[in-house]
N, C-alpha and C positions, 0 to 999 in steps of 0.2 A: 501524171506525165507533165501537166501544165506547170506544176510546182518545180519539177526538175528543170524544165526549159527555162523558167524564170531564174532559177538558181544559177544556171550556166551563164545567162546573160549578165548576171551581177558580177562576174569575175573581173570585168573591166574597171570596176570601181572599188575593188577590194583593198588594195595595198596602200597603206598610209605612207610607208617608207620602205626602202629596200637597202639592206646592208650586204655587201658583196662578199662571197666566199666560195669554197669548193668542198666536196664531200668525199665518199669512199667507194670501195668495191663492194661486192655482195658476199664477201667472205668475212666471217666473224673474227674479230681480234681476240686474243687470249688475255683478256683483262679480268681482274677479280672485282667482285662487289666491294664498294668502299667499306672499310671497317668502321664499326659503330663508335662514334665519339673520338675518332682519330685526331681531330684538331689540326691535321696537316694543311699546309698552304698549297699543296698539290692535290689534284683530283685522282691521282693513282699512278701506276707505272706506265711508261711509254710502251706502246704496242710494238711488237717485233715485226709486224707486217707493214708493208708499204701500201698506202691507200691512194686512191685516185678518184676523180669524179667530183660531184657536187652534192652536198647534203643541205637541203633547204628546210628551214625551221620557221614556222609561223608562231607569232606571239601576239597577245592581246593586251592593250593598255599603253601606259606612258613610258615604254622602254626607250632608253637612250643608248646609242652606240658609243659616243664619245664621253670622256670625263667632263664633269661640270662643277661649278661652284655656286652654291645657293647665294643669291645677292643679298638676302636678308640676314641669314645666320652666318654666312661665310664658310659653311661646311662644304668640304670637297667630297665628291662621290665619283666612283669609277663606273664607266659605262660598260656595255656589253662587249666592247673591244677586248677587255681583259678575259672574258669568257671565251671569246673567239680564239684568242691567242693560246689559252691553256688547252682547249680542245685540239687545236691544230698541232700543238706540241706533243700531245699524247698520241695523236694519230698522224704520223708523218705522211706527207703527201696529200692530206685532206685539208679542205678549206670549208669554212662554215658561212652560210648565207642566211641572214635573218629577214623575215618579212613581218613587219609590225602593222597592226591595224587597231582601230579604236574599238571601244565597247559597244558603240551603236550598231544594232542589228548584227551582232557578232555571230549569232547562231546561223543566220541565213548566209552570211558571208563565208563562214567556215564550211558549210555544206556545199556552197558553190565551188570553193577551192578544192574540196575533196572530189567532187564530181569531175572537175577539170584536171585532177592530178597536178595541181599547181606546186605543191611542196611535199616533203616527206614526213615531217613531224609536226604535230598540231597540239596547241593548248586547247583542251576541249571541256569547258565547264558543262556543256550540254552533251556529255558522252552517251547518255542513254539513248537519245533519239538517233544519233549518228551510228552507233553500233547496231541498233535495230534495223537500220537501212543497209547494213552490210558494207559500210564505208571504212571500217577500222580493222586493222590486223589483230587477231587474237594473240595474246602474249604468252600464254601458258607454255607453248613449245620452246620459246626462247628462255624463259625462266628455268624450265627443267633442264635444258641443254647446258646452261651455264651454272646450274645450281645456285642461282642468284638468291641471296639472303633477304627475304622480305621483312625480316625482323629489324632491319635498319630504320624502318618507318615507325612513326608514332602509332600506337595501337588504334585500330579502327580505320586507318587511312586506306589500306588496301580494300577492305570490304566495302567501304563507303563509295568507292568508285566502280565497283563491279557493275557489269551491264550484260545485256543479252543480245546476241546476234540473231539473225533471222532463222538460223537452224538450231539454236541452243534451246535446251530444255531447262537449264538452270543458269544462275548468274555466273559469269566468267570474267577474267581479267582482260580488259581491252586497253587500259591505261594505267600508268603508275603515278603516284602522288607527285605533284610538281610544286604548287603553291598551297601553303596551309592557310586555314582560316577557321574561325569559330565565332561565337557570340557569347558574351558574358554580361552579367549585371554589374554595374559600377556604382559606387556611392562615395559621397564626399565626407571624409572623416572629420573635417573641421566643422561642418554643419551638424553632424551627429553629436560632436562634443559640445557645441554651443547649446544644443537642445537637451543635452543630457540623455541621449538615446543610445542604447547599446548597439554596437556595430552589427551589420548583417552577418548571419551565420554563413558558413561556406556553401551550404546547400539550402537556401531559404525556401520556405513554403510560400504559397500564394497568400496565406493568412498572415505570415510574418511581414511580407512586403507591404500589404495594405495597412496593417496596424502601425508600422513604423512610419510609413508615408503620411498617415493621418496626423501623427504626433508632430510632424515637422512642416505642416502646411499652415501658414499664418505669419504673424509678426515675430521675427527672430528675437529671442529674449536678451541677446547680447548686443546685436547690431541695430535692432529696431527696424531692419529692412524686411520687406515681404519675402518669404520663402515659399517654395513649392515642394511638396513631398516627392514628386515623381515626374519623369518625362519619358517619352518614347517618340520614335520617328513616325510621322503620319504615313509615309509611304510604306512603312514596315508593319502596318497594323494587322494585316492578315497573317503574316508569319508570327507576329507576336501573339495573336489570338490562338493559333495552333499550339504554340509552346505553353500558353496558360492552360489550355485544355489538357495538355499532357500532365501539368501539375495537378489537375483535378482527377487524374487517373485515366484519361482518354488517349486515343490515337487518331491520327488523320484518316486512317482506313487501312487498306491492304492491297496487295498486288504490285506488279511491276510493269508489265506490258500495258499499253494504253487501253487495249480492248478488254482488259481483265481487271481494271481498277475498280475498287469499291470504296465508298467514302462514308465518313462518320460526321459530316459537316453539321448535321442537325441532331446529333446525339445529345443526351442529357449533359455530358461533360462539356460539350461545346456551348450549350445554352448557359450552363453555370459559369463558364469562362467568359462568355460575352457579357453577362450581367455584371460580373466582377470588373471587367474591363471598362464598362460604362461608369461604374462607381469610381474607379481609379482616375478616369479622365477628369473628374471634378477636382482632383488634387494636383493637376498639372496646369501650366500656363494656359490661358484662354485660347490662344492661337495654335495650340499644339498640333492640330490635324494638318496644318499647313507649315509646320515647323517654325512657327513664330513664338517668340518669347523664350527661346532656349539658347540664345546667342552667347550667354555668359558661361555656359558649360565648358569646362577645360580651362577656364581663366580664373585668376585669383578673386574675381568679383562674382564667382558662381553663386547662384541662389536656389539651386535645385539639389535635393538630397540624394535621389536615386535615379539612375539611368537604366531603364529596363533592358536595353539591347545595344551592346557596344561592340564594335569591330576592333580587333587587336591593333591594326595599323594606326588607329586613332591614338593609341597609347605609345606607339613606337616613333611617330614623327616628332621632330624637334619642335614644331609649332604647338603640339599638344602637351609635350612633356615639360616645357619650360616652367619651372617652379611648381609643378603639379604632380610629379611622379610619386612622391611620398604621400601626397594628400589623398590620392584616389585608392579606395579599397575595391577588391574584386571578389565576386561570388559567382557560383555556377548558375546557368539557366535552370529553369524548372525541369525536373525529370519525372517521368511516369514512376510512381512509387513502387510498382510491381516489377517493371522492366529495367529500371535504373538508367533509362536513356531519355533524351529530350533535346530538342533544338534542331534546326535545319543544318544538315551536313553541307559545308561550304568549302570554297577554294577552287582549285583547278587541277585536273590530272593532265598528263601529257601522253600522246598516243601516236601510232604510226598509221599512215594512210594505207588502205588496202591495196591501192594501185601503185604505191611507191616502188621504184626500181632500185632503191638503196636501203632495203629493209635491214640488212645486217649492220650497216654503219648507223642507221637510225636507232637500232636497238642499243648500240654502244652509247649513243647520245642519251637515251633514256636512263641508262645506268649512270652516266656522267652527271646528270642533274640531281642525282641522289647523293652525290659526294659532299663532304664537308666544304670543299672549295666552293662549289656552286651555291649550295644552300646558304653558306655564310656570306657569299658575295651579294646575293639578292636581299638578304636580311639587313646587311650593313649599308647597302647602297640604294635599296629600293623600298625599305621598310616592309618587306614581305615577311610573312610568318613561316618559319621552317617546318618541314614535314618529317624530319629525321630526329631520332632520339638523341643523337650525338650533339644536337644544339645545346642541350643542357650543360655541356662542358665548355662552351665558348665564353670568353670573358665578356664579349659584347652582349651576350644573352643573359649572363649572370647578373648584369647590372640592372636588369628590369625587375623590380620588386614583385611584380605579379606573374613572373614567368611560369612558375610551376602550376598555378591555377589555370593559366592559358593552355599549357600542354595537356593537363588533365581534362580540361573541358573538351579538347579535340577528341579525346577517347570516349566521351559520353554522348557525342552527337548521334542522331538517329541514323543507323545504318541497317539496310540500304536507306539512302536519303529519301526525301519526299519526292517520288517520281512524278507526281501530278504537276510539280512546278515546271517540268519541261514541256508541258502542253497547255491547252486552253483552260483547264480547271484552275490553274494558278490565277488567271485574270478574272475568272468567274467568281472565285472566292474573294479576291481582293476588292472587286467592284461592289459586291454585296456587303462586305464588312465596312467599306467606306460609307455606304448609304446608311448602315446601322449606326455608325459613329456620329454621322451628321444628324441623325434623328429622322431621316426620311423613311426608314423602315424600322419596324419593331425587331427585337431579337429573333423571335420566331419567324417572322416574315423573311428576314434577311437570310437566315440559315436554311430554311426550307427552300427558298429560291435558289441558293447556292447548291444545295443537294440535288434538286431537280434538274437544274441546268447542267451540272457536272455529269449526272447520270445519262442525260440525253446525249451529251458529247461522246461519252464512252460508246453508246449504242451506234454512233456514226462511224466508229473506227473499224 
């Protein structure tokens, strides 16, 4: 009860900016699901119904309403005004209102907005917790009613965002894919060539990564400069360790509801992964745990051969791609050899608030954001990664050499995703992995401590 009262009080500080608009009635419009790979500049057919009211949509991140020009590159991008205009064109009489907030404390802020019924549609990366509290509208009835084709989405995207409401016995659909994301291994082909090392395979093993990283740590035989075989983000160490453990044949654990979670944090596979990780750390820049010494990555002066965990947006932005797009090779994250899955499922789904009074128009908006129009807009103007298969046909997407590997990677991510990351076990594991990497705890001490503390947390749920 105290948490809910606190969440309600936070409403006053939620909204970073408000974009004005209006929404629709509670009657569903007769619009069809967007066709796969249509490539049209329109999001669909104009509704024959006349809509009225206000549809309010919450978004998280650096979204802009107005068009803008990058002062450095001169690149012009369109803001959400174009999205607003297209949606209002398709739904005569409706206006769209955006509420944008930052990523800081986004889960608490979103929960507060849901409790207060502030808006109708939400971007919900933390969908599991919000659905479990009964704050989101189940979508199965809407999907069935419209015969909405879920095959428009990249494989695995629907299953990855399934969640359980308080009365559910199994995972159900409470959100549709909105923003795509994945993680991949990247490598510098120029450095590989200079060292005479064969490029990484599409699905490298942990043994292959270590062997090739060792060969490229030292004085570059061509440039005479110091090279490092590998890098990783210090703040991602825990997630990286889980993925390495998958490469050794392990899994994070099992379960979905917080009070049912079981962990494998101190399993043999995690121990093997942790020892491997400590060995790999010696092939990275000395300040790697605080992200020091990796500044040259993505630049022509790069001196690191392999990046263990890369976000697609880093390859899409003009700051990253200048002169480097052809130089960077991409491989899949490690996968469990038996299950063929691996890596944290990432991105954002979009959902309808349980208390919304505009649920039918909100459902139309959920379908709208799966259109080529919307997905292409956020890809070309916000460097977001698309969630629909039709993206493979866009000229703007075809120009990315690594595009197919990125799409394929999204289909191999662990589904259901790592549910423990929506609760305290995420921070428990991260804290103990950090202590292990710093040498303050041994591998066994760190992993046993993470296991014990995570199990104790589950008992409290």
